[in-house]
C-alpha positions as CSV (number, residue, x, y, z in Angstrom):
1,X,99.7,129.8,69.2
2,X,97.7,127.8,71.8
3,X,98.4,127.9,75.5
4,X,100.1,124.5,75.3
5,X,102.4,125.6,72.5
6,X,103.1,128.8,74.4
7,X,104.0,126.9,77.5
8,X,106.4,124.8,75.5
9,X,107.8,127.7,73.6
10,X,108.2,130.2,76.5
11,X,108.6,128.0,79.5
12,X,110.1,124.7,78.3
13,X,112.0,124.2,81.5
14,X,109.2,125.2,83.9
15,X,108.4,121.7,84.8
16,X,111.8,120.1,85.1
17,X,112.5,118.5,88.4
18,X,114.5,121.3,90.0
19,X,112.7,124.2,88.3
20,X,110.9,126.9,90.1
21,X,107.1,127.1,89.5
22,X,105.8,129.7,87.1
23,X,106.1,133.3,88.2
24,X,103.1,134.6,90.1
25,X,100.3,135.4,87.8
26,X,98.1,138.5,87.7
27,X,95.1,138.9,90.0
28,X,92.3,138.2,87.6
29,X,89.9,135.4,86.7
30,X,91.5,132.6,84.6
31,X,90.8,133.3,80.9
32,X,91.5,131.2,77.8
33,X,95.2,131.6,77.1
34,X,96.1,132.5,80.8
35,X,99.4,130.7,80.6
36,X,100.3,131.2,84.3
37,X,97.1,129.7,85.6
38,X,97.1,126.9,83.1
39,X,100.7,126.0,83.8
40,X,100.1,125.9,87.5
41,X,97.0,123.7,87.2
42,X,98.5,121.3,84.7
43,X,101.6,121.1,86.9
44,X,99.4,120.0,89.8
45,X,97.5,117.6,87.7
46,X,100.6,115.9,86.2
47,X,102.4,115.8,89.5
48,X,99.3,114.3,91.2
49,X,99.3,111.5,88.6
50,X,102.9,110.8,89.5
51,X,102.2,110.8,93.3
52,X,101.7,107.0,93.4
53,X,105.0,106.4,91.5
54,X,103.7,106.2,87.9
55,X,101.4,108.3,85.7
56,X,99.2,105.9,83.8
57,X,97.9,106.4,80.2
58,X,94.4,106.5,81.7
59,X,95.4,109.5,83.9
60,X,96.8,111.3,80.8
61,X,93.6,110.6,78.9
62,X,91.6,112.0,81.9
63,X,93.7,115.1,82.0
64,X,93.2,115.6,78.3
65,X,89.4,115.2,78.8
66,X,89.5,117.8,81.6
67,X,91.7,120.4,79.8
68,X,90.5,119.7,76.3
69,X,93.4,120.8,74.1
70,X,92.1,122.0,70.7
71,X,92.5,119.8,67.6
72,X,96.0,119.7,66.5
73,X,97.4,120.6,69.9
74,X,97.1,117.1,71.5
75,X,100.9,116.5,71.0
76,X,101.8,119.8,72.6
77,X,99.5,119.0,75.6
78,X,101.1,115.6,76.0
79,X,104.6,117.1,76.0
80,X,103.6,119.6,78.6
81,X,102.1,116.8,80.7
82,X,105.2,114.7,80.2
83,X,107.5,117.5,81.4
84,X,105.3,118.2,84.5
85,X,105.0,114.6,85.6
86,X,108.8,113.9,85.9
87,X,108.6,114.4,89.6
88,X,106.2,115.5,92.4
89,X,108.9,118.0,93.5
90,X,107.5,121.5,93.8
91,X,103.8,120.7,93.7
92,X,103.2,122.5,96.9
93,X,104.5,125.7,95.3
94,X,101.9,125.4,92.6
95,X,99.2,124.7,95.2
96,X,100.2,127.7,97.3
97,X,100.3,130.0,94.3
98,X,96.8,129.1,93.2
99,X,95.5,129.1,96.7
100,X,96.8,132.6,97.4
101,X,95.4,134.0,94.2
102,X,91.9,132.5,94.6
103,X,91.5,132.2,98.4
104,X,88.6,134.6,98.1
105,X,87.0,132.4,95.4
106,X,86.8,128.9,97.1
107,X,84.3,127.7,94.4
108,X,87.0,128.0,91.7
109,X,89.6,126.3,93.9
110,X,87.1,123.5,94.4
111,X,86.7,123.2,90.7
112,X,90.4,122.6,90.3
113,X,90.4,120.0,93.1
114,X,87.4,118.3,91.4
115,X,89.5,118.0,88.2
116,X,92.4,116.5,90.2
117,X,90.1,113.9,91.7
118,X,88.8,113.0,88.3
119,X,92.4,112.4,87.0
120,X,93.4,110.5,90.1
121,X,90.4,108.1,89.7
122,X,90.9,107.6,86.0
123,X,92.9,104.3,86.4
124,X,90.2,102.8,88.5
125,X,91.5,103.6,92.0
126,X,92.7,106.5,94.1
127,X,95.7,105.3,96.0
128,X,96.7,106.4,99.5
129,X,99.6,108.4,98.0
130,X,97.3,110.2,95.6
131,X,94.8,110.9,98.4
132,X,97.5,112.3,100.6
133,X,98.6,114.5,97.7
134,X,95.1,115.8,97.2
135,X,94.6,116.5,100.9
136,X,97.8,118.5,100.9
137,X,96.7,120.5,97.9
138,X,93.4,121.1,99.7
139,X,95.2,122.5,102.7
140,X,97.2,124.9,100.6
141,X,93.9,125.9,98.9
142,X,92.5,126.8,102.4
143,X,90.0,124.0,102.8
144,X,89.3,122.6,106.3
145,X,89.5,118.9,107.1
146,X,85.7,118.8,107.0
147,X,85.5,120.6,103.7
148,X,88.0,118.1,102.2
149,X,86.0,115.3,103.7
150,X,82.9,116.6,101.8
151,X,84.8,117.0,98.5
152,X,86.4,113.6,98.7
153,X,83.0,112.0,99.5
154,X,81.4,113.6,96.5
155,X,83.9,111.8,94.2
156,X,84.8,108.6,96.1
157,X,81.5,108.1,98.0
158,X,80.9,108.9,101.7
159,X,83.0,107.0,104.3
160,X,81.1,104.1,105.9
161,X,77.8,105.2,104.3
162,X,78.0,108.8,105.7
163,X,76.0,111.1,103.4
164,X,76.6,114.0,105.9
165,X,80.2,114.2,104.6
166,X,78.9,115.1,101.1
167,X,77.2,118.1,102.6
168,X,80.1,119.1,104.7
169,X,78.3,118.3,108.0
170,X,78.9,116.0,110.9
171,X,76.4,113.2,111.7
172,X,73.8,114.6,114.1
173,X,73.2,117.8,112.2
174,X,69.6,118.9,112.2
175,X,67.3,118.6,109.2
176,X,67.3,122.4,108.8
177,X,71.1,122.5,108.8
178,X,71.2,119.7,106.2
179,X,68.6,121.4,104.0
180,X,70.6,124.7,104.2
181,X,73.8,123.0,103.3
182,X,72.2,121.1,100.4
183,X,70.7,124.3,99.0
184,X,74.0,126.1,99.2
185,X,76.1,123.4,97.7
186,X,73.6,122.7,94.9
187,X,73.6,126.4,94.0
188,X,77.4,126.7,94.1
189,X,78.0,123.6,92.0
190,X,75.3,124.2,89.4
191,X,76.9,124.1,85.9
192,X,75.6,127.6,85.0
193,X,77.2,129.0,88.1
194,X,80.5,127.5,87.1
195,X,80.5,129.3,83.8
196,X,79.6,132.6,85.5
197,X,82.5,132.4,87.9
198,X,85.1,131.7,85.2
199,X,85.6,128.0,85.5
200,X,86.6,126.1,82.3
201,X,83.5,124.9,80.4
202,X,85.0,121.4,80.3
203,X,84.3,121.1,84.1
204,X,80.5,121.2,83.5
205,X,80.3,117.4,83.3
206,X,82.1,117.1,86.6
207,X,79.7,119.6,88.1
208,X,76.7,117.5,86.9
209,X,78.1,114.4,88.6
210,X,78.9,116.3,91.8
211,X,75.4,117.8,91.9
212,X,73.9,114.3,91.6
213,X,76.0,113.2,94.6
214,X,74.9,116.2,96.6
215,X,71.2,115.6,95.8
216,X,71.5,111.9,96.6
217,X,73.1,112.7,100.0
218,X,70.3,115.1,100.8
219,X,67.6,112.6,99.8
220,X,69.2,109.9,102.0
221,X,69.5,112.3,105.0
222,X,66.0,113.6,104.6
223,X,64.5,110.1,104.4
224,X,66.5,108.9,107.5
225,X,65.6,112.0,109.6
226,X,61.9,111.8,108.6
227,X,61.7,108.2,109.7
228,X,63.2,109.2,113.1
229,X,60.9,112.2,113.5
230,X,57.9,112.1,115.9
231,X,54.7,111.1,114.2
232,X,53.1,114.5,114.8
233,X,56.1,116.4,113.4
234,X,55.5,118.5,110.2
235,X,56.7,117.1,107.0
236,X,60.0,118.5,105.6
């Protein structure tokens, strides 16, 4: 029985409007078939899609693309998603539960937030309500305002042409600070590293897009700072 069928079979009421979130799951890396982790993440995804008042077919398709139910289980996945999206009630409990478990593994928490951004953007726009939802989830995951600014910028583009946001820096950071941030983020978001830290393999495509945004931000900052550097300054 797949994880989707298991959720429906063993926790059919888990996502009803007044239901409690899944019981705390064990302190271990998420593995295929980890019903607790999967239920919490799909709960966040479906409730995020409902945050602007209606979960669109495009958002359901994006969720299926992120979670990749196996052949024959698409119907079970859709039923799980339909149960979870009935209301946004309780989403903070899901976010707190995941945040508590993986607070020491912020890269994995960021992987989850990346997936939520992908689902939010699937219908062509991330609404103010969806963005507020994502920001609240990020707070429960332990991300600072600056870190959320960086994550948001890597998906939606930097605010007002600000590539520093992608690297999690404030405008005015030095070239060395920007280079160090770029190297760290590029390493953390490399697809191979995602597999090593236990992230679902379906998130690799998201990591590739994110890495491209990180590299583009660094290239823009480096070009701008080099233009402003004194003529006799060494090349970066």
